[in-house]
C-alpha positions as CSV (number, residue, x, y, z in Angstrom):
1,M,-61.6,-12.5,-33.1
2,N,-60.1,-15.1,-30.8
3,P,-59.0,-13.9,-27.5
4,A,-56.7,-16.5,-27.1
5,P,-53.2,-15.7,-29.0
6,V,-53.5,-12.4,-27.8
7,L,-53.8,-13.6,-24.1
8,S,-50.9,-16.0,-25.7
9,E,-48.5,-13.6,-26.3
10,K,-49.5,-11.7,-23.5
11,I,-47.9,-15.1,-21.1
12,K,-45.0,-15.0,-23.3
13,R,-44.6,-11.7,-23.0
14,I,-45.0,-11.5,-19.0
15,I,-42.6,-14.6,-19.1
16,T,-40.0,-12.9,-21.2
17,C,-40.4,-9.8,-19.1
18,T,-39.9,-11.8,-15.8
19,G,-37.0,-14.0,-16.8
20,A,-35.0,-11.1,-18.4
21,A,-36.0,-9.1,-14.4
22,I,-35.0,-11.9,-13.1
23,L,-31.1,-12.5,-14.8
24,I,-30.6,-8.6,-14.7
25,V,-31.3,-8.6,-10.9
26,S,-29.2,-11.6,-10.3
27,V,-25.9,-10.2,-12.1
28,T,-26.1,-7.0,-10.6
29,L,-26.5,-8.1,-7.1
30,Y,-23.9,-10.6,-7.5
31,L,-21.7,-7.9,-9.2
32,A,-23.2,-5.6,-6.1
33,L,-22.9,-7.2,-2.9
34,P,-19.3,-7.9,-2.4
35,V,-18.9,-4.0,-2.7
36,V,-21.5,-3.3,-0.6
37,A,-20.2,-5.5,1.7
38,L,-17.1,-3.7,2.5
39,F,-18.9,-0.3,3.1
40,L,-21.7,-2.4,5.7
41,R,-18.9,-3.9,7.8
42,T,-17.4,-0.1,9.0
43,T,-18.5,3.1,10.2
44,P,-17.9,6.3,9.4
45,D,-16.0,7.2,12.1
46,L,-13.7,4.0,11.8
47,F,-13.3,4.7,7.9
48,F,-12.2,8.1,8.6
49,S,-9.9,7.7,11.8
50,T,-8.3,4.3,10.1
51,L,-7.6,6.6,6.6
52,S,-4.9,8.8,8.6
53,T,-3.2,6.3,10.3
54,P,0.7,6.1,8.9
55,E,0.0,2.8,7.5
56,V,-3.0,3.8,5.4
57,M,-1.7,7.0,4.7
58,S,2.0,5.8,3.5
59,A,0.2,3.1,1.4
60,L,-1.7,5.3,-0.2
61,F,0.6,8.0,-1.4
62,L,3.3,5.5,-2.4
63,S,0.5,3.8,-4.9
64,L,-0.7,7.3,-5.9
65,S,2.6,8.9,-7.1
66,T,3.9,5.3,-8.2
67,S,0.7,5.0,-11.3
68,V,0.6,8.2,-11.9
69,V,4.6,7.9,-12.7
70,S,3.7,4.5,-14.7
71,L,1.4,6.3,-16.2
72,G,3.5,8.9,-17.6
73,I,5.9,6.5,-18.6
74,V,3.2,4.6,-21.0
75,I,1.8,7.3,-22.4
76,L,5.6,9.0,-23.7
77,V,6.9,6.1,-24.5
78,G,3.8,3.9,-25.5
79,T,2.3,6.4,-28.3
80,P,4.6,7.5,-30.5
81,F,6.2,3.6,-29.9
82,V,2.1,2.4,-30.8
83,Y,1.7,5.1,-34.1
84,V,5.0,4.0,-35.4
85,H,4.3,-0.1,-35.1
86,C,0.7,1.1,-36.8
87,R,1.8,3.0,-39.7
88,N,4.6,0.6,-41.0
89,D,4.8,-3.0,-42.1
90,Y,8.1,-5.0,-40.6
91,P,8.6,-8.7,-40.3
92,G,7.5,-9.9,-37.1
93,K,5.0,-7.6,-36.7
94,V,2.4,-10.2,-35.4
95,I,4.5,-11.1,-32.4
96,I,4.7,-7.5,-31.0
97,D,0.9,-7.5,-31.3
98,T,0.7,-10.8,-29.4
99,L,3.2,-9.1,-26.9
100,I,1.5,-6.2,-26.3
101,D,-1.8,-8.4,-25.3
102,L,0.5,-10.8,-23.3
103,P,0.3,-8.9,-19.9
104,L,-3.7,-8.9,-20.3
105,V,-3.7,-12.8,-20.1
106,L,-0.7,-13.9,-18.4
107,P,-1.0,-14.3,-14.2
108,P,0.3,-11.4,-12.4
109,A,2.7,-13.7,-10.1
110,V,3.7,-15.3,-13.1
111,A,4.9,-11.3,-15.0
112,G,5.9,-10.6,-11.4
113,L,8.4,-13.7,-11.5
114,A,9.7,-13.2,-15.0
115,L,10.5,-9.7,-13.7
116,L,12.9,-11.1,-11.3
117,V,15.0,-13.4,-13.2
118,L,15.5,-11.0,-15.1
119,W,15.7,-7.6,-13.2
120,G,16.7,-9.5,-9.8
121,R,20.4,-9.6,-8.4
122,A,20.6,-13.1,-10.4
123,G,18.6,-12.5,-12.7
124,L,20.1,-12.1,-16.8
125,L,20.1,-8.3,-16.4
126,G,20.2,-7.4,-12.9
127,H,23.6,-9.8,-12.3
128,Y,25.2,-7.3,-14.6
129,L,23.8,-4.0,-12.9
130,S,24.1,-5.2,-9.3
131,L,28.3,-5.4,-10.6
132,F,28.1,-1.4,-11.0
133,G,25.6,-1.6,-7.4
134,I,22.6,-1.2,-9.2
135,S,19.7,-3.0,-7.7
136,I,16.4,-2.8,-8.8
137,A,14.3,-5.6,-7.4
138,F,12.4,-4.9,-4.5
139,T,12.6,-1.0,-4.5
140,T,10.2,1.5,-5.0
141,L,11.3,1.3,-9.0
142,A,10.5,-2.6,-9.1
143,V,7.4,-1.1,-8.2
144,I,7.3,1.2,-11.0
145,M,8.0,-1.8,-13.5
146,A,5.4,-3.8,-12.2
147,Q,2.7,-1.4,-12.7
148,I,4.0,-0.7,-16.5
149,F,4.5,-4.3,-17.5
150,V,1.0,-5.1,-16.3
151,A,-1.1,-1.9,-16.9
152,S,0.3,-0.9,-20.0
153,P,-1.8,-3.1,-22.3
154,F,-4.9,-0.9,-21.4
155,Y,-3.8,1.7,-22.6
156,L,-1.6,0.0,-25.8
157,R,-4.6,-1.6,-27.3
158,Q,-6.8,1.6,-27.0
159,A,-4.4,3.3,-28.6
160,K,-3.7,0.8,-31.5
161,S,-7.5,0.4,-32.3
162,L,-7.6,4.3,-32.4
163,F,-4.8,5.0,-34.5
164,E,-6.2,2.0,-37.1
165,Q,-9.5,3.5,-36.9
166,L,-8.4,7.0,-38.0
167,D,-9.6,7.5,-41.3
168,P,-5.8,8.0,-43.1
169,C,-7.1,11.2,-45.5
170,F,-6.6,13.4,-42.7
171,E,-3.1,12.2,-42.5
172,Q,-2.1,12.1,-46.3
173,T,-4.2,15.3,-47.0
174,A,-1.6,16.9,-44.7
175,R,1.3,15.3,-45.9
176,T,0.7,16.5,-49.1
177,L,0.8,19.9,-47.6
178,G,4.0,19.6,-46.8
179,A,3.6,18.7,-43.1
180,S,6.3,16.6,-41.7
181,P,5.7,13.2,-39.7
182,L,6.1,14.8,-36.2
183,R,4.1,18.0,-37.0
184,I,1.2,15.5,-38.5
185,F,1.1,13.0,-35.6
186,A,0.9,16.4,-33.4
187,K,-1.3,18.5,-35.0
188,I,-3.3,16.0,-36.7
189,T,-3.1,12.2,-35.2
190,L,-3.1,13.2,-31.4
191,P,-6.1,15.7,-31.3
192,L,-8.4,13.1,-33.3
193,T,-7.9,10.7,-30.7
194,A,-7.0,12.3,-27.4
195,N,-10.5,11.7,-26.2
196,G,-9.7,7.8,-26.5
197,L,-6.4,8.5,-25.0
198,I,-7.4,9.9,-22.2
199,S,-9.8,7.3,-21.7
200,G,-7.6,4.4,-22.3
201,A,-4.6,6.6,-20.0
202,M,-7.8,6.5,-17.2
203,M,-8.4,2.5,-16.9
204,T,-4.3,2.3,-17.1
205,F,-4.2,4.1,-14.2
206,G,-6.9,2.2,-12.6
207,R,-5.2,-1.1,-13.3
208,A,-1.7,0.3,-12.0
209,L,-3.4,1.2,-8.5
210,G,-5.0,-2.0,-7.9
211,E,-2.0,-4.0,-8.8
212,F,-1.0,-6.7,-6.6
213,G,0.9,-10.2,-8.2
214,A,3.4,-8.9,-10.1
215,T,4.4,-6.0,-7.4
216,I,4.3,-8.7,-4.4
217,M,6.5,-10.9,-6.3
218,F,9.2,-8.3,-7.8
219,A,8.8,-5.8,-5.6
220,G,7.9,-7.1,-2.2
221,N,6.0,-6.0,0.3
222,L,7.6,-3.1,2.3
223,P,6.3,-0.2,4.1
224,G,7.0,2.7,2.9
225,V,9.0,1.2,-0.1
226,T,7.0,-1.0,-2.2
227,Q,3.8,-1.3,-0.1
228,T,1.1,-0.4,-2.1
229,M,-2.3,0.2,-1.3
230,P,-3.7,-3.8,-2.5
231,L,-0.4,-4.9,-0.5
232,A,-1.5,-3.1,2.5
233,V,-5.1,-4.5,2.1
234,Y,-3.6,-8.3,2.2
235,V,-1.7,-7.2,5.6
236,G,-4.3,-5.5,6.9
237,L,-6.3,-9.5,6.5
238,E,-3.6,-11.2,8.6
239,G,-3.2,-8.2,11.6
240,N,-5.4,-4.9,11.2
241,L,-8.8,-5.7,9.8
242,A,-10.1,-2.2,9.9
243,V,-6.6,-0.6,7.7
244,G,-7.4,-3.5,4.9
245,L,-11.4,-2.1,4.7
246,T,-10.3,1.4,4.6
247,I,-7.9,0.9,1.9
248,S,-10.4,-1.3,0.3
249,I,-13.0,0.9,0.1
250,L,-10.5,3.7,-1.0
251,L,-9.7,1.8,-4.1
252,V,-13.7,0.7,-4.4
253,I,-14.2,4.7,-4.7
254,I,-11.5,5.6,-6.9
255,S,-12.0,2.7,-9.0
256,F,-15.8,3.4,-10.0
257,A,-14.5,6.9,-9.8
258,I,-12.0,6.0,-13.5
259,M,-15.1,3.9,-14.9
260,I,-17.6,6.7,-14.5
261,A,-14.9,8.9,-15.9
262,V,-14.8,6.7,-18.9
263,R,-18.4,6.2,-19.8
264,L,-18.8,9.9,-19.5
265,L,-15.9,10.9,-21.9
266,A,-17.2,8.1,-24.1
267,R,-21.0,9.6,-23.9
268,W,-20.0,13.3,-24.4
269,E,-17.2,11.9,-27.6
270,A,-20.3,9.9,-28.8
271,V,-22.9,13.4,-28.7
272,N,-20.1,15.6,-29.5
273,V,-19.1,13.5,-33.3
């Protein structure tokens, strides 16, 4: 047996494995090193002492509370909307599909400006609201509206995919047994898609928590009113770097926890199918 082909095959395998290892390590380091640098730039003592400062606690509370409210609105309104959208054919449906996805590719600053020219005091609708003394722009409500606009596609797209992939025989069987559409939705559709909807909700919460561009354009950067955690990071870069680092690390930890939870939920669902 000629050893030359065997040796050549081993060399090719070594080169392939080495190239793959270099590629994996390079991409991993490129993504991980900036995050690691955040943790190395501070100390545990400085982190926890800064964490208790009023500006950090205020931004943390505002971000968490507005993100929870935004997520609740997206779930309560978005779930039935997507279900009706998926189960019916109507003129302009492709336009609705496009509008659902549009905030994903729309620059956040453009989204914020669009909200401002619609709901601001001189906006298309805000002008009429201001006649009744109602102001939306640069309030906490504006933060919630910006978060919903930017983050809702993460839930709507997930729900749309789940409802479209669901085997229609389950709903058809329940319909032949006399179940109403509402009962079918509550007893059949939601339970069968619950895990996927939860994953979409987690991603939506994470996106809302990290929203910056649309918020600063539409809601401003008012401490205790509209200054969310990403905005506090921006302010920290100009004044107190320790505050910016602390909030950045908090956002990294929360984002990492959300991604791990989504993957664990997907793995659990795959095992129990």
